[in-house]
C-alpha positions in Angstrom: 0.0 0.0 0.0 1.3 3.4 -0.9 2.7 5.3 2.1 1.3 8.8 2.6 2.6 11.4 4.9 1.6 14.0 7.4 3.4 17.1 8.6 4.2 16.8 12.3 6.1 19.4 14.3 7.6 21.1 11.4 10.7 22.8 12.6 11.1 26.4 11.3 12.8 26.3 7.9 13.0 22.5 7.7 10.0 20.2 7.3 9.7 17.4 9.8 7.6 14.8 8.1 6.2 11.7 9.9 4.8 9.1 7.6 1.8 7.0 8.3 0.2 4.4 6.1 -3.3 5.4 5.1 -3.0 9.0 6.1 -5.0 10.8 3.4 -3.8 13.8 1.6 -6.7 15.9 2.8 -5.8 15.0 6.4 -2.2 16.0 5.8 -3.2 19.4 4.5 -5.6 19.9 7.3 -3.0 19.2 9.9 -0.3 21.4 8.3 -2.5 24.3 7.1 -5.5 24.3 9.5 -4.6 27.5 11.1 -4.0 29.4 7.8 -7.2 28.0 6.3 -9.3 28.8 9.3 -8.0 32.3 9.6 -8.5 33.2 5.9 -11.8 31.5 5.2 -14.8 33.6 4.5 -16.7 31.3 6.9 -15.3 33.3 9.8 -17.4 36.4 10.3 -15.9 39.2 12.4 -17.8 41.8 14.3 -15.7 44.0 16.5 -15.3 47.6 17.5 -11.5 47.2 17.4 -9.3 45.9 14.6 -8.5 42.7 16.6 -8.6 39.0 16.2 -9.4 36.9 19.1 -7.0 34.4 20.7 -6.7 31.6 23.3 -5.4 28.3 24.2 -7.3 25.4 25.8 -5.9 22.2 27.5 -6.2 19.3 30.1 -8.9 16.9 30.8 -11.1 19.3 32.7 -14.0 20.8 30.8 -17.1 22.9 31.6 -20.4 22.9 29.8 -23.8 24.6 30.0 -26.8 23.1 28.2 -29.8 25.2 27.4 -32.5 23.0 25.9 -35.6 21.8 27.7 -35.6 18.6 25.7 -32.1 17.8 27.1 -30.8 17.4 23.5 -28.1 20.0 23.7 -24.6 18.7 23.2 -21.5 19.5 25.3 -18.8 21.9 24.3 -15.4 20.7 25.5 -12.1 22.5 25.1 -8.5 21.2 25.6 -6.9 22.7 27.5 -9.8 23.9 29.6 -10.8 26.7 32.0 -8.2 29.3 30.8 -5.9 30.1 28.0 -2.5 31.8 27.9 -1.9 34.8 25.7 1.5 35.7 24.2 2.8 39.0 22.8 2.5 39.2 19.0 3.7 42.8 18.9 4.2 43.9 22.5 5.1 47.4 21.6 1.7 47.9 20.1 -0.2 45.9 22.7 -1.2 43.1 20.4 -1.3 39.5 21.8 -1.9 36.2 20.2 -3.4 32.9 21.3 -4.4 29.6 19.6 -7.5 27.6 20.5 -6.0 24.2 20.2 -9.1 21.9 20.4 -12.8 22.6 20.5 -15.1 19.6 20.5 -18.9 19.5 20.3 -20.1 16.2 21.6 -23.6 14.9 21.6 -23.8 12.1 24.2 -27.3 10.8 23.7 -29.2 12.6 20.9 -29.0 13.4 17.2 -28.0 17.0 16.7 -27.1 19.1 13.7 -24.4 21.7 14.4 -25.1 24.9 12.6 -22.3 27.2 13.9 -19.7 27.7 16.6 -19.3 31.3 17.8 -16.3 32.5 19.7 -16.6 35.8 21.6 -13.8 37.8 23.2 -15.0 39.7 26.3 -13.6 42.6 28.1 -15.2 43.1 31.5 -18.2 41.1 30.3 -18.7 43.1 27.2 -18.0 41.7 23.7 -15.0 43.0 21.9 -14.9 40.5 19.0 -17.0 37.8 17.6 -15.8 35.1 15.2 -18.1 32.5 13.8 -17.1 29.1 12.5 -19.7 28.6 9.8 -21.4 25.4 8.5 -19.0 25.0 5.6 -15.9 25.1 7.9 -17.6 22.6 10.3 -18.2 20.3 7.3 -14.5 20.5 6.4 -13.4 19.8 9.9 -15.8 16.9 10.3 -14.6 15.2 7.1 -11.0 15.6 8.0 -11.1 14.5 11.6 -13.4 11.6 10.8 -11.0 10.3 8.1 -8.1 10.6 10.5 -10.0 8.7 13.2 -10.9 5.9 10.9 -7.3 5.4 9.8 -6.1 5.3 13.4 -4.2 8.6 13.2 -5.8 10.3 16.2 -4.9 7.4 18.4 -1.4 6.8 17.0 -0.6 10.5 17.4 -2.5 11.1 20.6 0.5 12.8 22.1 -0.1 15.5 19.5 -3.9 15.7 19.2 -4.6 14.5 22.8 -8.2 13.6 22.2 -7.8 10.9 24.9 -7.5 13.6 27.4 -10.8 15.3 26.9 -13.2 13.0 25.1 -14.5 9.6 26.0 -12.7 6.5 24.7 -15.9 5.4 22.9 -16.5 8.7 21.1 -17.1 8.5 17.3 -16.1 11.4 15.1 -18.9 12.4 12.8 -18.2 12.8 9.1 -20.8 15.6 8.8 -22.2 18.3 11.0 -25.0 16.0 12.0 -24.0 14.2 15.2 -25.5 10.9 16.0 -25.7 9.9 19.7 -22.2 9.4 21.1 -20.4 11.3 18.3 -18.5 14.5 18.2 -16.9 17.1 15.9 -13.5 18.5 16.6 -12.2 21.9 15.5 -8.4 22.4 15.9 -5.8 25.2 15.7 -7.8 28.4 15.6 -5.3 31.3 15.7 -6.4 34.7 17.1 -5.1 38.2 17.9 -6.5 40.4 20.6 -6.2 43.4 22.9 -4.5 42.8 26.2 -7.7 43.9 28.0 -9.6 40.9 26.8 -10.1 38.7 29.9 -12.6 36.0 28.9 -13.6 33.8 25.9 -17.0 32.4 25.4 -17.5 29.5 23.0 -21.1 28.8 21.9 -22.4 25.9 19.8 -25.7 26.4 18.0 -27.7 23.7 16.3 -30.9 21.8 15.8 -31.9 18.5 17.4 -34.2 16.0 15.9 -37.3 17.8 17.2 -36.4 20.9 15.1 -36.2 23.3 18.1 -32.9 25.3 18.0 -30.7 24.9 21.0 -27.3 26.2 22.1 -24.6 25.2 24.6 -21.5 27.0 25.7 -18.4 27.1 27.8 -16.1 29.9 28.8 -12.3 30.4 29.3 -10.4 32.9 31.3 -7.5 34.6 29.4 -4.2 34.8 31.3 -0.9 36.5 30.6 1.3 34.2 32.6 4.5 35.2 34.2 6.4 32.6 36.3 7.7 33.5 39.7 10.8 31.4 38.9 13.9 33.3 37.6 14.9 31.4 34.4 18.1 32.0 32.5 18.8 31.0 28.9 20.1 27.5 29.2 23.1 28.2 26.9 25.9 30.8 26.8 26.8 33.2 24.1 24.8 34.4 21.1 22.0 32.3 19.6 19.4 32.4 16.8 15.8 31.8 18.0 14.8 29.4 15.3 11.3 28.8 16.7 9.6 30.7 19.6 5.9 30.9 20.4 5.3 33.2 17.4 2.4 32.1 15.2 4.7 31.1 12.4 6.4 28.6 14.7 5.4 24.9 14.5 5.5 24.7 18.3 2.5 27.1 18.7 0.0 24.6 17.2 0.6 21.9 19.8 -0.8 21.8 23.4 2.4 20.4 24.9 4.9 22.5 22.9 3.0 25.7 22.4 5.6 27.9 24.2 8.7 25.9 23.4 11.8 27.4 22.0 14.4 26.0 19.5 17.8 27.6 19.7 20.6 27.4 17.1 24.1 28.7 17.8 25.6 31.3 15.5 29.2 31.1 14.6 31.7 33.9 13.6 30.2 34.1 10.1 26.6 34.5 11.6 25.7 31.1 10.2 24.8 28.0 12.2 27.3 25.8 10.4 30.3 25.8 8.2 30.6 24.2 4.8 27.5 22.2 3.7 26.4 21.2 7.1 26.7 17.5 6.3 28.6 16.6 9.4 27.6 17.2 13.0 31.0 18.8 13.7 30.1 21.4 11.0 27.6 23.0 13.4 28.7 25.8 15.7 26.4 24.7 18.6 27.1 21.0 18.5 28.7 19.9 21.8 28.2 23.2 23.6 27.1 23.0 27.2 23.4 23.0 28.0 22.7 24.3 31.5 19.8 24.2 34.0 17.6 27.2 33.4 16.8 27.4 37.1 17.4 25.6 40.4 15.6 22.3 40.7 15.5 18.6 41.0 16.0 16.2 38.0 12.9 14.0 37.6 14.0 12.3 34.4 17.2 11.9 32.5 17.3 9.8 29.4 20.5 8.7 27.7 21.2 6.2 24.9 19.7 7.8 21.8 22.2 7.6 18.9 23.4 10.3 16.6 25.1 10.1 13.2 26.3 12.4 10.4 24.1 10.3 8.1 21.0 11.8 9.8 21.8 15.1 8.2 21.0 16.1 4.6 24.0 15.0 2.6 25.6 16.8 -0.4 23.7 16.0 -3.6 20.7 14.7 -1.7 17.5 16.5 -2.7 15.2 17.9 0.0 12.5 15.4 -0.9 14.8 12.5 -0.7 16.1 13.6 2.7 12.7 14.1 4.0 11.6 10.7 3.0 14.7 9.1 4.6 14.2 11.2 7.7 10.6 10.3 7.9 11.3 6.6 7.9 13.7 7.1 10.8 11.1 9.1 12.8 8.5 6.4 12.1 10.8 3.9 13.6 11.2 6.0 16.8 7.4 6.4 17.2 7.0 2.7 16.9 9.2 2.3 19.9 7.8 5.1 22.1 6.8 8.7 21.5 9.5 9.7 24.0 12.1 8.5 21.6 11.3 11.7 19.6 13.0 13.7 22.4 16.3 12.0 21.9 18.5 12.3 24.9 16.8 14.6 27.3 16.5 15.9 30.8 13.5 17.1 32.8 13.9 19.3 35.9 11.3 20.1 38.5 11.2 23.7 39.8 9.3 25.7 42.4 5.6 26.2 41.7 5.0 22.9 39.9 6.9 23.9 36.8 9.2 21.5 34.8 11.8 22.5 32.3 12.8 20.1 29.5 16.0 20.0 27.4 15.8 17.8 24.3 18.0 16.4 21.5 21.2 16.3 23.7 24.4 14.9 22.4 24.8 11.2 22.9 26.9 10.3 25.9 26.9 13.8 27.5 24.0 13.7 29.9 25.6 14.6 33.2 22.7 14.2 35.7 20.4 11.5 36.9 17.0 11.3 38.4 17.0 12.8 41.9 20.0 15.1 41.4 19.7 18.6 42.8 20.9 21.1 40.3 21.6 24.8 40.4 20.9 27.4 37.7 23.8 27.5 35.2 25.0 24.0 36.0 25.9 22.0 32.9 23.5 19.0 32.5 24.6 17.9 29.0 25.6 19.1 25.6 23.7 20.3 22.6 23.2 17.5 20.1 21.1 16.0 17.3 19.3 13.0 18.8 15.7 12.2 18.3 13.3 14.4 16.3 16.0 16.7 14.8 17.1 17.7 11.3 20.1 19.6 12.6 21.8 20.2 15.9 19.8 22.5 18.1 18.3 22.7 21.6 14.6 22.3 22.2 13.7 23.9 25.5 10.3 24.2 27.1 8.6 24.8 30.5 5.5 22.7 31.3 3.1 22.2 34.2 3.9 18.5 34.4 6.9 16.1 34.1 5.9 14.5 30.8 6.9 16.9 28.0 4.3 15.4 25.6 1.3 15.3 27.8 1.7 18.4 30.0 0.6 21.9 29.2 3.3 24.2 27.9 3.9 27.5 29.8 5.2 30.8 28.6 8.7 31.6 29.8 10.8 34.8 30.0 14.6 34.6 30.5 15.8 37.3 32.8 19.4 37.3 31.4 18.6 37.7 27.7 19.5 40.7 25.5 17.8 40.9 22.1 20.4 42.0 19.6 19.6 44.9 17.2 16.2 45.6 19.0 17.8 46.2 22.4 15.0 44.4 24.4 15.6 42.8 27.7 13.5 40.6 29.9 10.7 40.0 27.3 9.1 37.0 25.8 11.1 35.8 22.8 9.9 35.8 19.1 11.0 33.6 16.2 13.9 35.1 14.2 15.4 37.1 17.0 19.1 36.9 17.7 19.7 36.8 21.5 22.7 36.9 23.8 22.8 35.4 27.2 24.2 38.0 29.6 26.4 36.9 32.6 
């Protein structure tokens, strides 16, 4: 059977493709381009007094719902993560913030229900600032795509990415149309938004018609938070670095619950490039083998060593991008078959005050210097930058989460107190993709 592919965690500038037998082309496009399609479609109707676009994140297995039909036929609206969303500066100097609604599910437990529209409202002090409507045509597209992925086993296989197991029942069926049979659901993913910093609540309302023909609606609400940790984090590397991927909307991290606020760092050499020559050997890369340090004081809760590295895992001279992606894809499939954690390569997880956990991924083979239970200090070397796991070139993947499992915890925004942003002159601010930053002593 012909192998099809889906884009998964595309690293900025280099496609990370994970193949899966039976993954349809429409599903692939939906995963990779969902945000762009949803934000550009005419099905979204905007009504706002400000030139804004709404934004939020939703995650965990907690959900709230409010039904409003005397017949009891109203479905539930579930979001993941739930209860609140984190915002992140899109253009901080102009007071513009972004957020991504990762997952909105409308589930009908025990009745037939046709979903007509999903309305998302941004509120400021209880008053609407912006309304966006996911129209029927967009709901139809979402239903077809997610239903196809479910039938092919993609949602279950990539649950660490979609996480439907965390907020929907095991027995749920994904409807292929907007008409939900008892026990079925429709899932809308990756809705990007921009908003004013004064927005403090999101209300999501599902409107539709049950079998008796009487219109009903059900809704849930989310608080909007601008999170700032009480921990004093430092950049986990020394020197000057290129922020390949930050929580900017163009970053692949932003479209995943567990990696939403993660950062990829590439070291810049004397020629302001990440590598010399053709970058066909690990030793060509300026960052390869540089120390990775604990970003804050804490206790090691996980340290994994044993993931291999090889020059052959890099794109080789004369090898086309397509050929390399195909080869790389096969390698990543093999890792997933073992365990999703194999994608992290060699990695360390550190617990900090306040229930926060920092993760350092793709470390160089044989260089992890700590073990579970070790107490570490900020600035202490814990390993070296490498190319293990889900990596197309040597770099450091760093994130802070609310739990010890990097794939099933909620990503948290982080600010490094010792960072100076070159050219722009910023200090102590959330990072953006494309910035060049220097860690100050």
